[in-house]
N, CA, C and O atoms as CSV, one atom per row, in Angstrom:
chain,resi,resn,atom,element,x,y,z
A,1,UNK,N,N,0.843,-1.198,0.000
A,1,UNK,CA,C,0.000,0.000,0.000
A,1,UNK,C,C,0.883,1.255,0.000
A,1,UNK,O,O,0.569,2.241,-0.667
A,2,UNK,N,N,1.977,1.209,0.745
A,2,UNK,CA,C,2.867,2.383,0.781
A,2,UNK,C,C,3.429,2.670,-0.602
A,2,UNK,O,O,3.555,3.825,-1.008
A,3,UNK,N,N,3.767,1.601,-1.324
A,3,UNK,CA,C,4.325,1.789,-2.668
A,3,UNK,C,C,3.303,2.465,-3.567
A,3,UNK,O,O,3.640,3.368,-4.332
A,4,UNK,N,N,2.037,2.018,-3.471
A,4,UNK,CA,C,0.982,2.604,-4.301
A,4,UNK,C,C,0.821,4.086,-3.991
A,4,UNK,O,O,0.634,4.897,-4.899
A,5,UNK,N,N,0.891,4.438,-2.723
A,5,UNK,CA,C,0.744,5.842,-2.317
A,5,UNK,C,C,1.894,6.669,-2.868
A,5,UNK,O,O,1.688,7.784,-3.346
A,6,UNK,N,N,3.100,6.126,-2.804
A,6,UNK,CA,C,4.276,6.843,-3.309
A,6,UNK,C,C,4.147,7.061,-4.812
A,6,UNK,O,O,4.408,8.156,-5.309
A,7,UNK,N,N,3.747,6.022,-5.531
A,7,UNK,CA,C,3.599,6.135,-6.990
A,7,UNK,C,C,2.513,7.144,-7.336
A,7,UNK,O,O,2.690,7.957,-8.243
A,8,UNK,N,N,1.403,7.102,-6.631
A,8,UNK,CA,C,0.299,8.030,-6.923
A,8,UNK,C,C,0.732,9.472,-6.650
A,8,UNK,O,O,0.367,10.384,-7.392
A,9,UNK,N,N,1.502,9.672,-5.596
A,9,UNK,CA,C,1.965,11.034,-5.280
A,9,UNK,C,C,2.920,11.525,-6.362
A,9,UNK,O,O,2.870,12.687,-6.767
A,10,UNK,N,N,3.786,10.636,-6.822
A,10,UNK,CA,C,4.728,11.016,-7.882
A,10,UNK,C,C,3.966,11.335,-9.161
A,10,UNK,O,O,4.282,12.303,-9.854
A,11,UNK,N,N,2.957,10.518,-9.474
A,11,UNK,CA,C,2.169,10.753,-10.693
A,11,UNK,C,C,1.422,12.066,-10.599
A,11,UNK,O,O,1.370,12.814,-11.575
A,12,UNK,N,N,0.841,12.365,-9.445
A,12,UNK,CA,C,0.101,13.627,-9.278
A,12,UNK,C,C,1.050,14.814,-9.449
A,12,UNK,O,O,0.688,15.819,-10.061
A,13,UNK,N,N,2.263,14.695,-8.908
A,13,UNK,CA,C,3.246,15.768,-9.043
A,13,UNK,C,C,3.632,15.935,-10.506
A,13,UNK,O,O,3.764,17.058,-10.994
A,14,UNK,N,N,3.815,14.814,-11.210
A,14,UNK,CA,C,4.196,14.858,-12.625
A,14,UNK,C,C,3.087,15.500,-13.447
A,14,UNK,O,O,3.360,16.307,-14.335
A,15,UNK,N,N,1.843,15.146,-13.157
A,15,UNK,CA,C,0.714,15.710,-13.903
A,15,UNK,C,C,0.595,17.212,-13.620
A,15,UNK,O,O,0.315,17.996,-14.526
A,16,UNK,N,N,0.806,17.603,-12.380
A,16,UNK,CA,C,0.723,19.028,-12.029
A,16,UNK,C,C,1.768,19.824,-12.796
A,16,UNK,O,O,1.467,20.888,-13.336
A,17,UNK,N,N,2.988,19.314,-12.846
A,17,UNK,CA,C,4.050,20.021,-13.569
A,17,UNK,C,C,3.720,20.074,-15.048
A,17,UNK,O,O,3.992,21.077,-15.709
A,18,UNK,N,N,3.136,19.005,-15.576
A,18,UNK,CA,C,2.768,18.972,-16.994
A,18,UNK,C,C,1.740,20.056,-17.291
A,18,UNK,O,O,1.876,20.799,-18.263
A,19,UNK,N,N,0.705,20.144,-16.444
A,19,UNK,CA,C,-0.352,21.145,-16.646
A,19,UNK,C,C,0.237,22.549,-16.513
A,19,UNK,O,O,-0.100,23.446,-17.286
A,20,UNK,N,N,1.117,22.733,-15.530
A,20,UNK,CA,C,1.725,24.058,-15.326
A,20,UNK,C,C,2.527,24.443,-16.557
A,20,UNK,O,O,2.448,25.581,-17.020
A,21,UNK,N,N,3.301,23.501,-17.092
A,21,UNK,CA,C,4.118,23.806,-18.276
A,21,UNK,C,C,3.214,24.137,-19.456
A,21,UNK,O,O,3.533,25.013,-20.260
A,22,UNK,N,N,2.088,23.438,-19.560
A,22,UNK,CA,C,1.170,23.706,-20.667
A,22,UNK,C,C,0.610,25.118,-20.550
A,22,UNK,O,O,0.481,25.826,-21.549
A,23,UNK,N,N,0.280,25.522,-19.332
A,23,UNK,CA,C,-0.284,26.859,-19.127
A,23,UNK,C,C,0.778,27.936,-19.356
A,23,UNK,O,O,0.479,29.003,-19.892
A,24,UNK,N,N,2.018,27.655,-18.947
A,24,UNK,CA,C,3.087,28.645,-19.092
A,24,UNK,C,C,3.420,28.835,-20.569
A,24,UNK,O,O,3.606,29.962,-21.028
A,25,UNK,N,N,3.495,27.730,-21.309
A,25,UNK,CA,C,3.889,27.821,-22.722
A,25,UNK,C,C,2.724,28.215,-23.619
A,25,UNK,O,O,2.892,28.333,-24.833
């Protein structure tokens, strides 16, 4: 379960950065 939480947090961070980059560019 801890691994799943870590992966989900990393994915959410990656998606947030992706959206931010899309808005900036």
